[in-house]
N, C-alpha and C positions, 0 to 999 in steps of 0.2 A: 504494499500499499503505499510505504514511504517513497518507493522508487517511481510510483504512479505519479503520487503528488508533485515530485520534482520535475519530471517529464512535462506535467500540465503548467507549472510556473515557467519552465523554459521557453515553451512554446509561445506562452503570454509575453514573455521578456523579448523574445524575437520578433514577434510582430509589431510589438509597441516601438522597439528599436527601428524596424523597417518604416514605421510611420515618420520617426522623428528625423532619420537620414534623409527620408524622401522629402519632406517638407523642407529641410535646410539645403538640399540640391536644386530645387526650383528647376529653372528653365535650362540648367545644364545637363539637366536628365534626357535632354532630346537629343542628344549627341547620338548618331548612329555609329555602333561599334563592332557590329558583327551580324551574321544571320544564324538563326537557330536551327535545330534538327528538322522543323517543319518548312523550312524554305523561306521563313519571314525575317524581314529586318529586326534585329535586337538594338535596342536603345541602352544606353549607360543607365537608365533608371531601372530596367528589367534585370539587367545583369547585375547591378548593386543589391536590389533587392533580395535576389537571391543568394547572393553572398554573404549577406548579413547573417541570414538564417542558418546557411550551410556552415559557417565559421562557428556559430553558436553551438551546433550541434555536435561540431569536433571540440569546442572548448569546455563542453559540458561532459564529453566523452559518452554520447547517447549512441549506442551500438545501432546503426541503422544504414539502409541503403535508401537513398533518396531518389525518386523519378522526378525531375525537374523539366520546363518548358526550355530554359536557356542553358543549363548545364548538362542536359542530359542525366545518365545514370550515374549518381556517386555513391561510391561504397564506402561506409565506414563501419560495418559490422552487418549483421544478419537476423538481429533480435527483433528489427522492427523495420516496417516500409515507411517511407516518407513520400508525400504528395505534395509538388510545390509548382505553383504558378508565379512569378515574380510580380508582374502586373498583368491582371486579367482587363483586357479593356486599355492596351497601349493606345490605340487609334484616339481613344476618349482624354487619356492624357495629354497627346499632342494637341487635341481640340481644346483643352483646357488651357494649355499654355500659349494658345492662340486667340484666347479670349472668350470662348464658350463657358460661360458660368454654370451651366447647367450639367456639365459632362461629369460623369461618374465612373469610377474603376477602383480596384482594388488589389491587395496583395491575398493570396489563398495558400495556405498549408496545413497538413494533416500528417498525424502518426498513426499507424494501423498496426496492430500486433502481428508478429511473425515474417518470413520471408515469401510467404505466398499466400498473402492474406484474403479474406473476404471482405466485402462491404462491411459487414457485421463486426468485424473486428477493429473498427474506429477506435481508438484509445482518445485522442484529443484532435482538436483542430480548430482553425478560426479564419475568418475573414477579416481585414483591416481596409475598410473604405477610405481612401485618403482625402477626398475633396469635403466628406462630412466629418472628418475625423471619428469615426464610428468602429469599433471593435468587437467584433462577435467571437465568442468563444464557448465553444462546446465540448464537455468531456463528462466522465463518469461520476466526477467531483462535484459537477455543477455547470449549469449555463446561464450565459448572461451576455447583455449587450452591454458595453461600456464607452461612454463619450470621453475620448481623449482628451478634450479640452477641459472639462468640468469634473470629470471624475464619477459622474453619475451611471448609475448601474439600472438596466432594466431588464425584465425576462424575455426569453426567447419564446414566443407564443404565435402560433398562426391565427390567422382570422377565425377559425371555427366553421368557416362556411360549408354545407352540407349540399345546397342544390345550385344546380347549373342553371342560372338565370341571368337576365341582364344586368344584375348590379356585380355579378363575378368578374373581378379584373385578373386577366390572364397577360403573362408575359412569353413571348415566343422567341427563340434565339433564332432570329432570321433577319436579314435586310437584303438589299438586291445586290451589294458589294461581296457578299459572301461566295466561298469556292463553288464550282460547277456540281459537285458531288454532292455537297449541303443544300443547295439551291433545288436540285432534282430531289433529294430525299424529303425536303421539308414539304415540296410542292405535292408527291405523293402521299404523305402521311398527314399533314397537319393542316395546310391551306383551305382544303375544302371545308373546314370547319368555319371559316371565315368568308363566306360568299361575297361580302361587301367590302372585305379587306380593311376594316377599321376596329374590328372588336379585339385586337391585341396591340401590344406594345413591345418594342424592342429597345433596350437602352444599349445595346451593343457591349455589354460587359455581365458575363455572368455571376460574377462576384457580386454586382448589384443587384441582379435579378434575386439572388437569394437572400441578400440583406433584405430586401423588402419583404420576402417571402417571411423570414424567420420574425419579423417584426409585425406581421400580420398587415402589411399594407397591400400585398397582392397575394390572391387566393391559388392562382396555378401557375406553373412554372413547365413549359413546354420544351423538353430537351432532346436530345440523340447524342449517342456515343460517338467519339471523333477525338484525333489528337492524344491519343494516349488517357482520354478521360481524366485529366489531372482535376478539373473542375468538380467532376461529380465525385471524386475520391475524397476532395473536402465537404461538399454540399450534403452527401447523405447524411453525416453524422450531424450536421447543424439541422436540416429538416426533421431526422428522428428527434433531436432534442427540442425542438418548438412544438412537438406533436402533429407533425406531419406524415405522409407518406411519399416514398419514391418507388413507382412500380414501371415495369414493361407493358406493353400493348396486351398482354394477357393476363393484366392485374396482380401480377406477383412482383413482391419485393424484389429489388435488386441486391437486399442485405446477403443472400447465400452467394450470391456470385463472385467469383474470385477477380480480385482486381485486375490482376494482370493477365487475364484471360477474356473477360467479358466485353464484348464488342470493341475488341482490340483492332480487327481487320474488316470491320463493316460498321453501316449505320444502325442503331437499334433504337427505337424509340421510348424516350423516358420521359415519364410523367410525374411531377410532384404536386400534390394536391394537401389542400389545408386538413381534409379528413379523409377516411376511406370511403365514404358515402360519396363525396365529392368526385373523388379518383374514379369510381365506378360510372358516375354520370359523364365524366369526361371521356372515358374509354368507350361507353354507348354511343356517344357523339362521333367519335372518330371512327367506329366501325359504318355507322349510318351515312357517315360523308365518303366513306368509300365504296360504298355499295352500287353495283350499275345501275344505271337509270333503265327501268322495265322498257322492254322492245328494242333495245340497243344490244 
C-alpha cells in the first residue's frame, strides 16, 4: 500500500511539474524540433512535457516501461506499464500561442500494473489541461480535479444522464483535417447518428474531451482506437473514477482488453457514457443509423 501511495504522489508531482514548466516555456514551446513515430511534427513543448515525466519516473526509481507519443518505448523496468502523451492537442497549443483564447489541450499520463496489462489494471493516471490550469487525477486512493491556481479540489463525477435526448451533449473526435483512415472510419461508424451535422462538438483534443466528461459537462465521448491508444490508456481510469463506462460497439467494457493488443492494428469504436443506460441508448442509435434503407 505504501508503494502505491508513493506512485500516486509521484504521478501527481510529475503532472504538476509539467504544468509549471509548460507555463514558463510559453511561446518558445512552438519551436519544431523533430518528427515523432506517427510521422507528425514534434514541438519543443511536446518533447519537454514527456521528458519531465520520464525523468521523474527515473529519479523515483519506478520500475516501468513507458509507451509515449514523442519518445516511443522507454524501458526502466517491467513491473508497470506507463502511457504518456506529452501534449494531446498540439495544434490547439499552437492556436493558443497565435491568439485563440478558447483553445484547450493537455498532458496525459497513466500507470498500469504489469508488463502486459489490461485496461482494468489502471493504477493511477491523470490529465493536466494547461490553459485552464486544471489537473484531474484518478487512483485507487481517491480521485479529484484540482485547480492548480487556487488549489481547490472538486470530485470527478459524470453528469449521470441516462436518456439519449436533445439535451445530451456529445463530443466526437472528428474534424475534416484528420487522417484519411480516421475520416473513413468515423464516416462509416458515427456520422450517420448526426444527419444535420450539428449535434456533436470536437475540441480537437481528446484530453479536453475527457476533462469535460469527468466533470459532468458533457455526457458522451465517441472515440476509436488509433496511434497506440495512448489517450484511451489514460482516459479509461478517469472515466471509471467519475462513474462512467467505456465500451465497444457490442456493449462490453474495454476493461478486460489487453492495452498492448486491443485495437493496435485497426480502428475500433469506443463509446464513453455517463451511465450504462446512456451507453446502451447510444449503441442502439449507432446500430439504427447503420441499418440499410429498406428497398436498397
